[in-house]
C-alpha positions as CSV (number, residue, x, y, z in Angstrom):
1,X,108.4,69.6,40.2
2,X,104.5,70.5,41.3
3,X,104.8,67.7,44.3
4,X,108.3,69.1,45.4
5,X,106.5,72.7,45.5
6,X,103.3,71.0,47.0
7,X,105.6,69.7,49.9
8,X,107.4,72.6,50.4
9,X,103.9,74.4,50.8
10,X,102.7,72.1,53.2
11,X,105.9,72.0,55.2
12,X,105.7,75.7,55.5
13,X,102.2,75.8,56.3
14,X,102.9,72.7,59.3
15,X,105.7,75.5,60.1
16,X,103.2,78.5,60.4
17,X,100.8,76.1,62.6
18,X,103.4,75.1,64.9
19,X,104.4,79.0,65.1
20,X,100.8,79.7,65.5
21,X,100.0,77.5,68.5
22,X,103.3,78.7,70.0
23,X,102.1,82.3,70.2
24,X,99.0,81.3,71.6
25,X,100.5,79.5,74.4
26,X,102.4,81.9,75.1
27,X,100.1,84.6,74.7
28,X,97.8,82.6,77.1
29,X,100.8,82.5,79.7
30,X,101.5,85.8,79.8
31,X,97.3,87.0,79.9
32,X,97.4,84.4,82.7
33,X,100.4,85.8,84.4
34,X,99.0,88.9,84.4
35,X,95.7,87.8,85.7
36,X,97.0,86.4,88.8
37,X,99.5,89.1,89.7
38,X,96.3,91.4,90.1
39,X,94.2,88.8,92.2
40,X,97.4,88.7,94.3
41,X,97.4,92.2,94.7
42,X,93.7,92.4,95.5
43,X,94.1,89.4,98.2
44,X,97.1,91.6,99.8
45,X,93.7,93.1,101.3
46,X,92.6,90.1,103.3
47,X,96.0,90.6,105.4
48,X,95.2,94.3,105.8
49,X,91.4,92.9,106.9
50,X,93.1,90.5,109.3
51,X,95.5,93.1,111.1
52,X,92.9,95.9,111.5
53,X,90.4,93.2,112.9
54,X,92.3,91.6,115.0
55,X,93.7,95.0,116.3
56,X,90.1,96.3,116.9
57,X,88.6,93.1,118.6
58,X,91.8,93.1,120.8
59,X,92.2,95.2,124.1
60,X,94.3,98.2,124.0
61,X,97.2,96.9,125.8
62,X,97.6,94.2,123.0
63,X,97.2,95.8,120.1
64,X,100.7,96.0,118.9
65,X,101.7,92.8,119.7
66,X,99.1,91.5,117.4
67,X,99.6,93.5,114.5
68,X,103.4,92.0,114.5
69,X,101.7,88.8,114.6
70,X,100.1,89.3,111.5
71,X,102.9,90.5,109.9
72,X,105.5,87.7,111.1
73,X,102.8,85.8,109.5
74,X,104.3,85.9,106.2
75,X,108.0,86.6,107.4
76,X,107.7,82.4,108.5
77,X,105.1,80.9,106.1
78,X,106.8,82.5,103.0
79,X,109.8,80.9,103.0
80,X,108.6,77.7,104.3
81,X,105.6,77.6,101.7
82,X,108.5,78.3,98.8
83,X,110.8,75.1,100.2
84,X,108.4,72.4,101.0
85,X,104.9,73.5,101.3
86,X,104.0,73.9,96.9
87,X,106.1,70.7,96.6
88,X,103.6,68.8,99.4
89,X,100.6,70.2,97.0
90,X,102.1,69.2,93.7
91,X,103.6,65.6,94.5
92,X,101.1,64.2,97.6
93,X,97.6,64.2,95.4
94,X,97.4,60.6,96.0
95,X,98.7,60.6,99.5
96,X,102.1,60.2,99.4
97,X,104.8,61.3,96.9
98,X,104.3,60.5,93.7
99,X,107.1,57.4,92.5
100,X,109.7,58.5,90.4
101,X,109.1,62.0,91.0
102,X,110.6,62.6,94.7
103,X,113.9,63.1,93.5
104,X,116.2,66.6,92.8
105,X,116.3,65.4,88.8
106,X,112.9,64.7,88.4
107,X,112.1,68.1,86.8
108,X,108.9,66.6,84.4
109,X,105.6,66.3,85.6
110,X,103.6,68.6,88.1
111,X,105.4,67.3,91.3
112,X,108.7,68.5,89.8
113,X,107.6,71.9,88.4
114,X,106.7,72.4,92.4
115,X,109.5,71.8,93.8
116,X,111.9,74.6,94.7
117,X,114.4,73.3,92.2
118,X,112.4,73.8,89.5
119,X,113.3,76.2,86.6
120,X,109.7,77.2,87.0
121,X,110.3,78.5,90.4
122,X,113.1,81.0,89.7
123,X,113.3,83.6,86.7
124,X,112.2,82.3,83.5
125,X,111.5,83.8,80.2
126,X,110.0,80.5,79.1
127,X,107.5,79.6,82.3
128,X,104.9,82.7,82.5
129,X,103.0,81.2,85.1
130,X,104.4,79.1,87.4
131,X,105.7,81.8,89.6
132,X,102.6,84.0,89.6
133,X,100.5,80.9,90.4
134,X,102.5,79.6,93.3
135,X,102.3,83.5,94.7
136,X,98.2,82.9,94.6
137,X,98.5,79.9,96.5
138,X,100.8,81.3,98.8
139,X,98.9,83.9,99.7
140,X,95.9,81.5,100.4
141,X,98.5,80.0,103.1
142,X,98.7,83.1,105.0
143,X,95.3,83.4,105.0
144,X,95.2,80.0,107.0
145,X,97.5,81.7,109.8
146,X,95.2,84.6,110.0
147,X,92.6,82.7,110.1
148,X,94.0,80.8,113.6
149,X,95.6,83.9,114.5
150,X,92.1,85.5,115.5
151,X,91.0,82.7,117.7
152,X,94.1,83.0,120.0
153,X,94.9,86.3,121.0
154,X,96.2,87.9,123.7
155,X,97.8,85.1,125.3
156,X,99.5,83.1,122.7
157,X,103.6,83.1,122.7
158,X,104.8,84.7,119.7
159,X,107.2,81.9,119.2
160,X,104.7,79.5,119.3
161,X,102.5,81.2,117.3
162,X,104.8,81.3,114.2
163,X,105.7,77.6,114.9
164,X,102.0,77.0,114.3
165,X,101.1,78.9,111.7
166,X,104.4,77.6,109.9
167,X,103.1,74.6,110.0
168,X,99.0,75.2,109.4
169,X,100.2,77.2,106.2
170,X,102.8,75.0,105.0
171,X,101.8,71.6,105.6
172,X,98.4,70.7,106.7
173,X,96.5,72.7,104.9
174,X,98.4,72.4,101.6
175,X,98.5,68.2,102.5
176,X,94.1,68.6,102.0
177,X,94.9,70.9,98.7
178,X,96.6,67.9,97.2
179,X,93.9,65.9,98.1
180,X,90.4,67.4,97.2
181,X,91.5,70.9,95.5
182,X,93.4,69.6,92.5
183,X,92.6,67.7,89.6
184,X,94.5,65.0,90.5
185,X,93.6,64.6,93.8
186,X,92.3,61.6,95.3
187,X,89.2,62.4,96.9
188,X,88.1,64.4,93.2
189,X,89.3,61.6,91.1
190,X,88.1,58.3,92.9
191,X,84.8,60.2,95.1
192,X,84.0,63.4,92.9
193,X,85.2,66.0,96.0
194,X,83.9,69.1,95.2
195,X,84.8,72.4,97.2
196,X,85.1,74.8,94.5
197,X,86.3,77.8,96.2
198,X,87.6,76.2,99.4
199,X,84.8,76.3,101.9
200,X,86.7,73.6,103.9
201,X,89.9,73.4,101.7
202,X,90.9,76.6,103.4
203,X,88.7,77.5,105.9
204,X,87.1,74.8,107.4
205,X,91.0,73.3,107.8
206,X,92.5,76.1,109.4
207,X,89.0,76.5,112.1
208,X,89.5,73.0,112.7
209,X,93.0,73.7,113.5
210,X,92.5,76.9,115.8
211,X,90.4,74.6,117.4
212,X,93.0,71.9,118.8
213,X,95.1,74.6,119.5
214,X,92.1,75.9,122.1
215,X,92.1,73.3,123.8
216,X,95.8,73.6,124.8
217,X,95.7,76.8,125.4
218,X,93.0,77.8,127.5
219,X,90.7,80.9,127.9
220,X,92.1,84.4,128.3
221,X,92.4,85.5,132.2
222,X,88.9,86.5,133.3
223,X,86.6,85.0,130.6
224,X,84.4,82.7,132.8
225,X,83.4,83.2,136.3
226,X,83.0,80.7,139.2
227,X,80.2,79.4,137.4
228,X,81.8,79.1,134.3
229,X,79.8,81.8,132.6
230,X,80.9,83.9,129.6
231,X,82.2,87.2,130.5
232,X,83.1,89.4,127.3
233,X,86.1,92.1,127.0
234,X,85.3,95.1,125.1
235,X,87.6,95.5,122.3
236,X,90.0,98.1,121.6
237,X,88.3,99.6,118.7
238,X,85.1,98.0,117.0
239,X,84.8,100.5,114.3
240,X,88.6,99.5,113.3
241,X,87.0,95.7,113.5
242,X,84.3,96.2,111.3
243,X,86.5,97.9,108.9
244,X,89.3,95.3,109.0
245,X,85.8,93.0,108.1
246,X,85.1,94.9,104.9
247,X,88.9,94.8,103.8
248,X,88.8,91.2,103.9
249,X,85.5,91.2,101.8
250,X,87.0,93.0,99.3
251,X,90.3,91.0,99.4
252,X,88.1,87.7,99.1
253,X,87.0,88.9,95.0
254,X,90.7,88.3,94.4
255,X,90.6,85.1,96.7
256,X,87.7,84.0,94.4
257,X,89.0,85.2,91.2
258,X,92.7,83.3,91.9
259,X,90.7,79.6,91.9
260,X,89.9,79.9,88.4
261,X,92.2,78.8,86.0
262,X,92.5,80.3,82.4
263,X,92.1,78.8,78.9
264,X,91.9,80.9,76.6
265,X,91.9,78.8,73.9
266,X,89.1,76.8,74.7
267,X,85.1,77.8,75.4
268,X,84.5,79.2,77.5
269,X,87.7,80.3,78.8
270,X,87.4,79.8,82.5
271,X,88.2,76.3,84.2
272,X,87.5,76.0,88.0
273,X,90.5,74.4,90.5
274,X,89.4,70.6,88.9
275,X,89.6,71.9,85.4
276,X,85.8,71.8,84.9
277,X,84.0,74.9,82.7
278,X,83.0,77.8,85.2
279,X,82.9,81.4,84.3
280,X,84.1,84.7,86.1
281,X,80.6,86.2,86.1
282,X,79.3,83.1,88.0
283,X,81.3,83.1,91.1
284,X,81.3,86.8,91.2
285,X,77.7,86.5,91.5
286,X,78.0,83.9,94.3
287,X,80.2,85.7,96.3
288,X,77.9,89.2,96.5
289,X,75.0,87.5,96.7
290,X,76.5,85.5,99.4
291,X,77.7,88.5,101.5
292,X,73.9,90.2,101.6
293,X,72.7,86.7,102.3
294,X,75.3,86.3,105.4
295,X,74.8,90.4,106.4
296,X,71.0,89.2,107.0
297,X,71.2,85.6,108.3
298,X,73.9,87.7,111.1
299,X,71.7,90.1,111.8
300,X,68.3,88.7,112.5
301,X,70.5,85.4,114.9
302,X,72.5,88.3,117.2
303,X,69.8,90.3,117.0
304,X,71.5,93.3,115.1
305,X,75.1,92.8,117.4
306,X,77.4,94.9,114.5
307,X,80.5,92.4,115.0
308,X,77.9,89.2,114.2
309,X,76.6,90.9,111.4
310,X,79.6,91.5,109.6
311,X,80.9,88.1,110.6
312,X,77.9,86.5,109.7
313,X,78.7,88.0,106.2
314,X,81.9,86.4,106.1
315,X,80.4,82.8,107.1
316,X,77.8,83.4,104.4
317,X,80.2,83.9,101.9
318,X,82.4,80.5,103.3
319,X,79.3,78.5,103.2
320,X,78.8,79.0,99.4
321,X,82.2,79.0,98.5
322,X,82.6,75.0,98.1
323,X,79.5,75.3,94.9
324,X,79.8,78.5,94.1
325,X,80.4,77.2,90.3
326,X,77.6,76.0,90.1
327,X,74.4,77.7,92.5
328,X,71.8,79.8,91.4
329,X,71.9,83.3,93.1
330,X,68.8,82.6,94.4
331,X,70.2,79.3,96.3
332,X,73.3,80.8,96.9
333,X,71.3,84.1,99.0
334,X,69.3,81.3,101.1
335,X,72.3,79.2,102.0
336,X,74.2,82.0,102.6
337,X,71.4,83.2,105.5
338,X,71.6,79.5,106.8
339,X,75.2,79.3,107.1
340,X,75.2,82.7,109.2
341,X,72.9,81.0,111.5
342,X,74.9,78.0,111.6
343,X,77.9,80.0,112.7
344,X,76.4,82.1,114.8
345,X,74.6,79.7,117.0
346,X,77.8,77.2,116.6
347,X,79.7,80.2,118.0
348,X,77.5,80.9,120.7
349,X,77.6,77.0,122.0
350,X,81.6,77.1,121.5
351,X,81.6,80.0,123.9
352,X,79.2,79.4,126.3
353,X,78.5,75.6,126.7
354,X,82.1,74.5,125.5
355,X,84.1,77.4,127.5
356,X,86.4,77.5,124.9
357,X,87.7,81.1,124.7
358,X,87.7,81.7,120.5
359,X,88.4,85.5,120.7
360,X,86.5,86.5,117.2
361,X,84.7,83.1,116.7
362,X,87.3,82.0,114.2
363,X,86.0,78.2,114.7
364,X,82.6,78.9,114.1
365,X,83.0,81.4,111.5
366,X,85.8,79.6,109.3
367,X,85.6,76.2,110.7
368,X,81.9,75.0,111.1
369,X,80.8,77.4,108.4
370,X,83.7,75.8,106.3
371,X,82.9,72.4,106.7
372,X,78.8,73.5,106.8
373,X,79.6,74.7,103.0
374,X,81.3,71.4,101.6
375,X,77.9,69.3,103.1
376,X,76.0,71.6,101.3
377,X,77.2,70.7,97.9
378,X,76.4,67.4,98.7
379,X,72.8,67.7,99.0
380,X,72.6,71.3,96.0
381,X,74.9,70.3,94.0
382,X,74.9,66.5,93.8
383,X,75.1,65.1,90.2
384,X,77.3,67.6,88.8
385,X,80.7,66.5,87.3
386,X,83.8,67.0,88.4
387,X,87.2,67.1,87.3
388,X,89.1,65.9,84.1
389,X,87.4,62.6,84.5
390,X,83.9,63.7,85.0
391,X,83.0,62.2,88.5
392,X,79.9,62.9,89.6
393,X,80.0,64.8,93.1
394,X,77.9,63.1,96.2
395,X,77.3,63.4,99.4
396,X,79.2,60.1,99.8
397,X,82.2,62.1,98.2
398,X,81.7,65.0,100.2
399,X,81.5,63.7,103.7
400,X,84.4,61.5,102.6
401,X,86.0,64.5,102.2
402,X,85.1,66.1,105.7
403,X,86.0,63.1,106.8
404,X,89.7,62.9,105.7
405,X,90.0,67.0,106.6
406,X,88.9,67.1,109.7
407,X,91.5,64.9,111.3
408,X,94.0,66.2,109.3
409,X,93.1,69.6,110.9
410,X,92.4,69.0,114.1
411,X,94.9,66.4,115.1
412,X,98.2,68.3,113.9
413,X,96.9,71.7,115.9
414,X,96.2,69.9,119.1
415,X,99.5,67.8,119.2
416,X,102.2,70.6,118.5
417,X,99.9,73.1,120.9
418,X,100.3,69.9,123.6
419,X,104.3,69.9,122.8
420,X,104.9,73.6,123.5
421,X,102.4,73.7,126.3
422,X,104.2,70.7,128.0
423,X,107.7,72.5,127.3
424,X,106.1,75.8,128.9
425,X,106.3,77.7,125.1
426,X,102.4,77.9,124.4
427,X,101.2,80.7,126.7
428,X,102.8,83.8,128.0
429,X,102.9,83.9,131.8
430,X,99.8,85.1,133.4
431,X,102.2,88.6,134.7
432,X,102.3,89.3,131.1
433,X,98.9,88.7,130.0
434,X,97.5,91.2,132.7
435,X,100.3,93.6,131.9
436,X,99.4,93.6,128.4
437,X,101.7,92.1,125.9
438,X,102.7,95.1,123.9
439,X,104.3,96.4,127.4
440,X,106.1,92.9,127.9
441,X,107.2,92.3,124.2
442,X,108.2,96.3,123.6
443,X,107.8,97.9,127.1
444,X,106.1,101.0,126.0
445,X,102.3,101.9,125.2
446,X,101.5,103.0,121.5
447,X,99.0,105.3,122.3
448,X,100.6,107.9,124.8
449,X,98.9,110.7,123.4
450,X,95.7,109.2,124.9
451,X,94.6,108.3,128.6
452,X,94.4,105.2,129.6
453,X,90.8,104.6,130.6
454,X,90.2,101.8,132.9
455,X,89.7,98.1,131.2
456,X,85.8,97.5,131.0
457,X,84.8,93.6,131.3
458,X,80.8,92.8,130.4
459,X,79.6,90.5,133.2
460,X,77.2,87.9,131.8
461,X,74.5,89.5,132.9
462,X,75.7,92.7,130.7
463,X,76.9,94.8,133.7
464,X,79.7,96.5,132.7
465,X,82.4,96.8,134.8
466,X,86.1,97.7,135.8
467,X,88.0,94.8,134.7
468,X,90.8,95.1,136.9
469,X,89.3,93.5,140.2
470,X,88.1,90.7,137.9
471,X,90.9,89.8,136.3
472,X,92.7,90.5,139.7
473,X,90.4,87.3,141.5
474,X,90.8,85.8,138.2
475,X,94.7,85.6,138.7
476,X,94.5,85.1,142.2
477,X,91.8,82.1,141.8
478,X,94.3,80.6,139.6
479,X,97.8,81.5,141.0
480,X,97.1,82.1,144.2
481,X,97.5,85.7,146.3
482,X,100.4,87.4,146.3
483,X,102.0,90.1,145.1
484,X,99.6,92.4,142.5
485,X,100.9,92.0,139.2
486,X,102.4,94.9,137.5
487,X,99.5,96.7,135.1
488,X,96.4,95.9,137.3
489,X,95.5,98.5,138.9
490,X,92.1,100.1,138.3
491,X,93.9,103.2,136.7
492,X,95.2,101.0,134.0
């Protein structure tokens, strides 16, 4: 009788423990669902910022086409990322699809959970985390497209841009994330690659892709004189550009937070993307002091130029993102200063020596600073254990990641844009570029209540001149003298 009663109590206790564990798991999922939901909300500010940033940096005649390009990034990347981008992340960690997980019937395992036919990617009361985690990664994908968007403004065809951004946002960057930004990625499990908040995985790869596109796209008409010296175009609204950057900075707090994993049942409760322990306070401190250091470096490097001061803040944060989970704040501050310096110097080199017209310095600020951040981990965070196998990070592992990501980023951008160029689908006609994309695409001026003042171009020697004669001369040098294109009179 006593044995029977004891057995009954033991069974009841086991059942209670099992129920408690199930409840804890469910509570953890609901907590994670709420957390990632709000990170997604905050990350929307990044894309509001990119739209304002680019809208202020372009000339008045291209403002609305630039804004629509940012909006349509969301329209094309969202469905493509749902149908095949997320599947790439779950199934290509080893560089190729995992065996046994590549068919519609294989719903078990991480690969199956990221397939569009998975029960986790639709309404499910049993799965509170898959959809919301997918959304966080989706906004990372939008960010890669927006990075490229700024580099190619004022002369790329909208259709060409949308093709390129779908490839970048739903195939290229998510492939490198599978390799080096997941706990099972081959770069992580074999080499201890460490890029906690995506210096290279998001920013570096997007910058490398944009660089490949720019080589085929070419500079804007009038950007370089006959001696190859760079001119500057005065943007529509510098204040709007700076405000856009500040919105991007605000959204970065959501970006950083979404790079962590909640595990409420184990101390300290937070893990990085590789499932190594971290804290929310650590990364929040690094991003804040990283901005401060970046502003400082940008200010001194550019001698107080407003655009490069704020862009330096962005470059500074990107430079410390790879090691944000392990850097001491004092170290992060100094590294962020150096990142801003590197971005400014490389941006100047790209524009004036390589004569590549990157309208907003995206290749330098995101691409160069992103890979620089990955490199810095090899110097200052070597030996820190990474991932579930506790593989030590090292300079060799970081260099392996750079060697893998550079061709993965550059080659698709160059190849696809080259094909579009050969098909005459990459760049708008010269006449359209001179007239302005807004008038060509929408047939209207979006500021009818304001007088259209003459377009100003800053010559290499610093003189501000009427842009119309300069643009016409550049047009004639390329296309031969003939009829004056619409929209290029001195009153335009």
